[in-house]
N, C-alpha and C positions, 0 to 999 in steps of 0.2 A: 591495221594490226600493229601490236607493240613491236618495237624494233630494238634488237639487242645493241645495235650500234648507236642508238639515241642515248644521250647522257641525262636527259630530263624525262621523268616519268610522272604522269598525272594520277593522283590518288584521290578518289572521291571518298568523303567521310561524312558522318552525321553524329550528332551528340547522342551517345549511348553509353553512359557510365557502366562498368569501369573500363570498357573496351576503348572508347574514344570520348574525350572531353574537348569542348570547344569554348575557349574563353573569348567572349565577344569584345573584351576591352583591349585585346591584342590584335595584331594584323599579321598576315602571311603565315608561314609554318609555325611560328611561335605560339599561335593560338590553338594548336592541336597537340594533345598529349593523351596518354593513356596506354593500356596493355597493347593494343594493336599497333599503336604508333611506335612503341618500344620494340615490339617483336619483329616488325618488317625489316628494318635495317640489319637485325641479327640474322634473319634468314638469308638476306643477300650476302652478308659476310660469310656465313657458314657454307653457302652454295658456291662461293668463290666467283660471284658475278661482277666483281669490280666495283668501282665508284659510280654511283647513280645519285642524281639529285631528285628527291621525291617532293614534288609540289602538291600540297594538300589543298582541296577546296571543299566547301560545304554543300550538302545537298539535303534532300528531304529525309526526315527521320523514319524511313521505311525501307525494308528490303524490296518491296514492290510486288505487284501481281500482274499476271499475264492477261492482256485484253483479248477480245474476240478477234482482232486483226493480227494477232501474233506478236505484237509488241509488248514490252514490259514498262511498268512505271517504276518510280523510285530509283534505288541504287542499281538494281538489275537493268533498268532502262539506260542508265549512263554507260554501262559496260557494253550492252547490246549495240548501242549507237556509236560505240567507239569514241565517246567523249572522254572516257577515263581508261587508264591502263590497269589500275588496281582499285579494289574497293576495300577500304579500311572500315569495315562494318561487319557486325556479327551476323553474317548470312547463315541461315539455317538450311541444311541440306535436305531438300524435299524434291519429289518428282517434278520433272519439267525444267528445273534450273540447269542441270548439267547439259541439257540439249542446246541451250542458247549461249552458255558462257563456260569457261574453264573454271575449275575449282581446285584448291589445295586439299591435302589431307586435313582432317579435323584437328584443330588445336584445343578444342574444349568440347566436352560431352556433358551437357547439363540438362537439357530438357526445358519444359515450361514449368513455371511455378506459380504460386498463389500468394500475392501480397495483401495482407489484411491489417487492419488496426489492432493494436494490442489489447484494446479494451482495458484501459488503465484502472487500477483500484479506485474506488470512490474516496475522495478526500472529505469524508463526512465528519464534521466537527462533533457530532453527537453519535459517533460510531460506537462508543462504549455503552450506549443504551440499547443497541440492537439485539442483544441476546434475549431480552424479554419484550413482550408486546406491552402496549400501553395499559391494558386492563390488569395485567399481572403486576406491573410497577405500582399501580394504584392500590391493588390488593396488598402488596408488601408494605407500602407506606401506612395504610390503615391497620395492618397487623402490628406494626411497631407501636403505634399509638395505643392500640387496644391492649397489647402486652404490658405496656408501662402502666396503664390504668389498673389492670388486674393485679399487678405486683403491688401497687400502691394500696389498693383496697384490701388485699390480703394482709399487708403489714399493719394496716389500721385495725383490721378485725381481730387478728390474733393477739392474745394477752402478752406474748413475748415481745412484740414490737419489732422494730428493725434498727434500734440504736442502743449502744451500751454506754453507761457513764461510770468511769472508774476514778477513784482517788489514787493518785500515783505518787510515790516517793516522798519521804519526809526529809526536810532539811535539818530538823532538830529531833533527836531521839529521846529528849527529856519528857517527863510526865506531863508538863504543860507545854507541849510543843508549840512553837511559833512558826508562822510562814510555811505552812504545808502547801504543796502544789497540787493542782487538780487539773485533769484533762478530760474533755468530752470526745469520744471516738464515734464517728458516724459510719454506719455500714453503707450509706448511700447519700451523696449530696444531691443527686438528681437521678431518680429512677428512669425518667424518660431518656436522659442522656446516655445512661449506661445500657438501656435497652437498644438504642440505636447503635451504639458501639458494638454490642454483642451481635446484632443482626449483620453488620458489615465486617465481621471477622476479628474483633478485638479479643485477644487471647486471655486477657485477664478475667473476663467473664463478669457476671452480675454479682454485686454485693447484696446478699439477701438476708443477713442477720441470722438469728438462731432458730427461727421458725421453720419447721419442715414443710408446713403448708406453702410458705413462699418458695422454698427450695425445690419442691416437687415441680411447681410450674416453671421455675427458672431452668430446671434440667430439661424439660420438654421444649422450652423456647430455644435453648442452646442447641438441641438436636435439630430443630427446625432451621436455625441459622446455618448450621453446617451444611444441611442439604441444599439450601438456597445458594450458598456461596459455591458449592461444588457444581451445581447446575449452571450457574452463571459462568464460572471459569471454563467448563467444558464447551458450552455453547459459544462463548466469545472466541475460543481457540478455533472452533470449527469455521466460524465466520471469516476470521483472518486467513485461514487456509484456503477457503473458496475464493476470496478476493485475490490471493496470490497466484493461483494456478488456472483460473478460468480464462479461456480465450473465446471470443465471440464465434469464430470460425476456425476449425482445425483441419479441414481437408475439403477436397472438391465435393465429396459425397455429403459432408456436413452442410456445405453451402446450398446444395440442391434440396436437402431436406428442409432447410429454412426458407426456401424460395428466394435465395439471395441473387443479387445481380452482379455481373462482372463487367469490367471495361477492358477492351483490347484495342490494338491499333487497327485502323481501317483497311490496311492492306499488309501483305506479307505472310510469313509462314504461320503465324498464330491464327490469323483469320482463315487461311486455307485449311488448317487443322480442324477448326470448329465447323467449317463448311462441309468437310468430307468424312469426319469421324463417324464410326459405327458403334463406338462405346456408348451405352445408354446413359451413363452418368454425365459424360462429356456433352452428349446431345442435349440433355436436360439443361446443363449449365449454359450451353451456347444459345439456347432458346431465349435466355434472359440477358443477353449481352447489349452493351452500348459501346459506342466507339469514342476513343480519345485520340486526338490528332497526333499526339506525341507521348513519350514516356513521362515527361514532367507533368503533363496534364492528367494522365492516368493516376500517378501517385497522389497528386493533389486531390483528385476525386475521392480516393480512399480516405485521406485525412479529413476531408470535409463531410464525410458521411454520404456523399452522393451515390456511391456504389459500395458494395460489400467487399469487393476484391478487384485487384488489377492483375491481369495475366500477361506475362511476356517471358523472355529468356531468364532462366533461374539465376545466372550470375548477376544480371542487372538488378534483379529484385533483391538479392543478398546485399548488394552495394547500398542500395537505398535504405534497407532495413538497418544497416550498420552505421547510419549517419544520424547526427543529432537532429531532433530531440529524442531519438530512439523510441519512437512511438509506434513503429511498424514492425511486423515480423513476417517471415516466410513460413507458411504452414503446409503440412501434408507432404506426400511424396511427389517427386517430379513426374510429369506425364508429357505425352505428345513428343514431337520431333525435337532432337537436342544436339545434333552434330553441327557444330559451328565451324565455318570455313572462310578462307579468303576467296574473293571472286576476281577473276581476270577475264580479259577479252578472249573470245572464242579463238582457239588456235594459237594462244600466246606462247612464245619461245621460253618464257619464264616458268611455265607450269611444272615441267619435270624436274628442273634443278631445285626449285623451291620445295617440292614434295620430298625429294631426297634430303634436303636440309631439315625439314620438319621431323623426319624420322630420327635424324641425328640429335636434334634438340630434345626429343623424347628420351633417347638413350642416355645422354650425358646430363640430364637433369636440369638444364638451363630453362626449359619451358616451365617446369614446376616452380623454379625460383621466381620467374617473372609473374606467374599466377599469384603467388603469395604476396608479392610486392603490391599488387593491385586489388587484393581481396582482403584476407585476414589481417595483413600488416597495416592496413590503413583504416581498420575499424575504429570507430569513436565510441562504441557502446560496450566493449569488453564482452562479459558473459551475460549481458542483460537479455540477449535474444536467445539464450540457451533454453531448450524445452525442459531442462532439469528443474524439478520442484525444489525451491529453496525457502528458507525461513528468514525473510528480511526483517530488519528492525522496524518497529513502529515509528512513524514520522510524527513530527510535532503537530503538523496539520491535522492528522487523524485524532489526536488527543487534545486539541485546543479546547473542546467542550469541557474537559475536566478542569483545566486551568480557569476557564471562565466561571465554572461552578464555585471553585474555591474563592475567587474574587468576590462573587456575589454573596456568598455566605460570610466572608470576612467583613464586607460592607454592612450586611445585616447585623452582624455581631456588634459592630461599632455603634450602629444606630440604636440597638437595644441598650447597650451600656450608657449611651447618652441619655436615653429615656430614664434609666434608673437614677442617673445623677440628677436629672430634673425632678424626679419624684422625691428623692431625699431632700433636695433643697426646698421644695414646696412644703414638705411635711415639717421641716425645721422652722420655717417662717410662719406656719399657721398651726397653732396648737390643736384646734379642733379637728383638723385633718389628721394630725398625728395620733390623737386619741381614737379617732375612728379606725385608723389603720391597726392600732394595737388591738382594739375590740374585735376586729374581723379575723384575728389569728385564732385557730382552733384551740380549745382548752388544753389539750395534751401538749401542743406545741408551745402555748403560752407558759404552761407550767415548766417545761424544760428550759425555756429562755430565762424565766425568773430564777430557776435553780442555778443556772450558770452564773447569773449576775451576783447572786448571793454567795456562791462559792468564792468569787474573786474578792468580795467585800470582807467576808469572814476570815479568809485565810490571812489577810493582812493585819487583822486585829486579834488573832489568836482565839476567837470566839466560836470557831466552827463546831467543835465537839459539844460545847455547852449549849448551843442554841439549835442543834440539829433537830431536837424533838419539837421545838416551837416554830418550825418552818411554816410559812403561810400556805404552802402547797405540799401537804402530807403526801408522800409517795410510798406506795408499796415497794418493798425492796427485799433483796436477799443478800445478806452480808456474810463474809467469812474472813478469816485472818490468813494472810499469805505468809511465806517463809520469813519475811522481813518484819513481821508484826504489823503490817500496814492494813487498814480496813479497806476492803474492796466492796463497793456498792454498785449493783447492777439495777438499772432503772429502765422502763420502757419510755419510748418517745411520748 
């Protein structure tokens, strides 16, 4: 039996954060620290028990279970056999233990908890493609090409065309004006390009010229583009929301619904609970349990995906969930036994003084202060383990695919430009190829190019007005005089 006259007390402990930590790189009492290590001397001081030397030594990471011969294993066995005076271990108050040892009042009421993997959001580099399935993306790409083709065919078919040619501003207002300036205004440099820009939200819209035949289809395509962009935005937002708030397992009931497995310690209060529980959900979960020799192994099994959850004291699980890399979380309500106590030898003279001291620490708040110092104050994850739904910023990893896409298209654009340079160079060196290229231009486009060239030549010689009627490409036109007396001529492409 423990002796009040003895100045040295033996304290059995085991590694069980945040209650007790054991640093294997140190020796003696310096290797032991944690909530229970800090609380025990405060209890002795508050109880007025004088100066005692507490010698800590390591034991199995288990509270222990009672064997058929009446003896206990684990920490309980150390107290029963009187090898230890105190147990700095989170012993759970369960039937049978107070018969063979003395216990203090509870310093922590937590219960059992469920430690699960967070189920981190996918770092999918092509996440931006997820709102639509592959067939819809293909249909949209085909629609963009088809819309460009329809717009081009309409612009060629209508007599109004899709380009306007204007004579602009006179430098000399004399009767024989010299040096007139002329400018060709295009309604569309590339119908295909502008169709793609409209599909993906370009606000400027399509340049469709004067023909209402072209405008009617352009209006329909603009409405189509608005609907597509709205559907994409809404669906993408819903995908990001689901990735943010989804947890693989959210409660013990959820675990049983998914036929998940749990890991527990092979002896102690947790095993005793699942052996004797009458709760149907707990019975179901306990039927698919595996045993982890210690807490560290159980936590590693969750991270490695070997089990779906690890079950032990709620404060211990909270501590592991609040450590880097912050990939674990404690889910669901507490369940099972949860009154944590100090253990002493049966009939110990320290039991009553320490119980009185425990009540004083509750009353003056020092117990709460110690709890915070070893729980929330040492968290490395901040609010990352909060169950509150938040809207986090997108990460670079999730949008990498967009940056890759820009690089690919930039490279393709440079390759195309290089090809154009090669084509021009070849055409200049080989007159036959140059003539074949000119011949392949449609007559309407060839006429427009010739008209532009002649505008430049004739404006410099002052012969534009005199030779307009003898142009090799007679063009149907509509002319009128503007406010400045300048002739405006509108021509189709």
